[in-house]
N, C-alpha and C positions, 0 to 999 in steps of 0.2 A: 945676506939680505935676500928676501924672496921677490918674486915678480908675479904680478896678477894681470889678468885680462879684464878690460872694460868693454863689454859688448852691448850692442843695441840693434835689435831687429827693426828694420824699416820696410815699409811697403807703400805702393802707389798703384792706382788703377792704370793699366796700360793705355787705355783710351783717353785718359785725362791729360790733354796737351796744354791746358790753360793754367793749371795750378802747378807751380814749381816746387811746392813743399811736399815732403814725404811724411807719412804718419809713422809714429813709433808704437811698438807693442811692448808694454810692460816696463818701460824705463830700462835702467841698467840691468844687464844680466851677467852674472859671473858663473859660468859653467864649471869652474874649478881650475886649480893650478895643475897644469899638465904640460911639462916642458917639452915633451915629444910633440904634443899638439901645437904648442906655441911655435916650435921650430917649423912645423909643416905650414902653419898659417902665415907666418911672416919672418921666419929665420931668427926667432928670438929664443935665446938660451939653449938651443940645440940645433945641430946640423944634420937633418935627415937626408936620406937618399933622394927623395922627391919632396918638393914644397913650393910655396908661392913666395915671391918677393913682396915687400910692403908696397902698396899702391898710393898711399897718402889718403887724405880725406876725399870722399866722392865729390864730384863736381855738381852738387845740387844742394838745395836748402835742406839741411839735416832736420830730423825730428827735434822737437823741443828738448827732450831729455838729453839726447846726444850733444846737441849744440850747447846746452847749459853746462854740461860736464866738461866739454872740450876747452872752455875758456875760463879765465878769471876776469872778473869785471874790475875796471880801474876806478877806484874811489879816492877821495882825499886822504882818508885815514887807513884804508886797506884792512880794516879790522873784522869784516864779515868773513864767514867761512869760505866763500867763493869770490873773494876780492883781493886786490893788491893795490899798491900805490903806483903811480906813474914812474917814480924813481926806481922802484924795484923792478918793474916791467922792463925798463931800459937796460938794467944790469943783466937781465937774462938774454938779451940780444934777440928776442923773438919779435916777429912782426906785430906791431901795435895796430889795432883796427880802430878807426875813428868813426864817430857818428855823423849824421848829416850836417851837423853844425860845426864839424871840424874838431870836436873835443875827443880826447882819448877815451875809448869806450871799453875795449877788452883786449886781452892778449891770450895766446894759446898757453895752456897750463904747462909750466916748465918741467914737470915730472913725467908727462906722458910722452911716449915715443913709439916708433914703428906703427904708425897709423895705417890702417888698411880696411878693405872690405871685400866680401865675396858674395857671389850669387848662390842660390840654393844648389845648383848643379856643381859649382866649384866646391862648396862645403862638403857635398857628398863625395866628391873626388878626394878631398883632403882626408875624409874618414877612411876611404879605400886605401890610400897611401899609409895611413896610420896602422891599419890592420896588416898591411904588407911589412911595415917596419917592425912591429912588435908581436905579430901573431895573434892579436885579439882586438876586439872593437874598443873604441874610446868609451869612457865612462857614461853612465846613464844620463847625466845632465847634458852632455854633448849630443847624445842621441835624441833627447827631447828637443834640443834647439833645432836640429834638422827637421824633426817632425813638425814643429811649430812653423818653420819657414814653408814647408810643403803645404800645410793647411792654409796659410795666408795667401799662397799663390791662387787658391780658389779655382782650381782647374784651368789655370792659364789666364785668369782675369786680372791678376795683379803682378807687378814686378816686386820682387822681394830680395833684400840683401841683408847681410849682417855687417855692421860697421864696428870696428874694434881698434883698440890701442892697448898699450901695456904700460905698467908703472914699474918702478924698482923697489 
């Protein structure tokens, strides 16, 4: 069974202290199955010489696309693609999130694991470690991801991170 990455680039103006939400760029990004990179980013499927430990979900309001993919919504029949029943959610043993009226609302997706995030500088460092580990740069899609994040920084105007997790 393979493992894939689910990545989301998020950004926010550094001077915006009033809005707690981050903007997403392009929805879910899958730069490709690269187990060496997965190991460096979060210790998944490979043990590199240097790498990051998973940090969990960032402590801010995620962009819409990341938030929507992170959870399954609890419905009576659980028949929609992005939903489940309360009974099934309880079986997974994951934290159930309730709405303002106290009704079960959503639960973290049971197949996602090793949630984490990195800044642009940290992702650049991960790429350096990758090159040290394998003797060549990561694939084109990973390079494009880093360039995108640097462009969104807009000469220091924005905070930019990539939020990601893995499946099995």
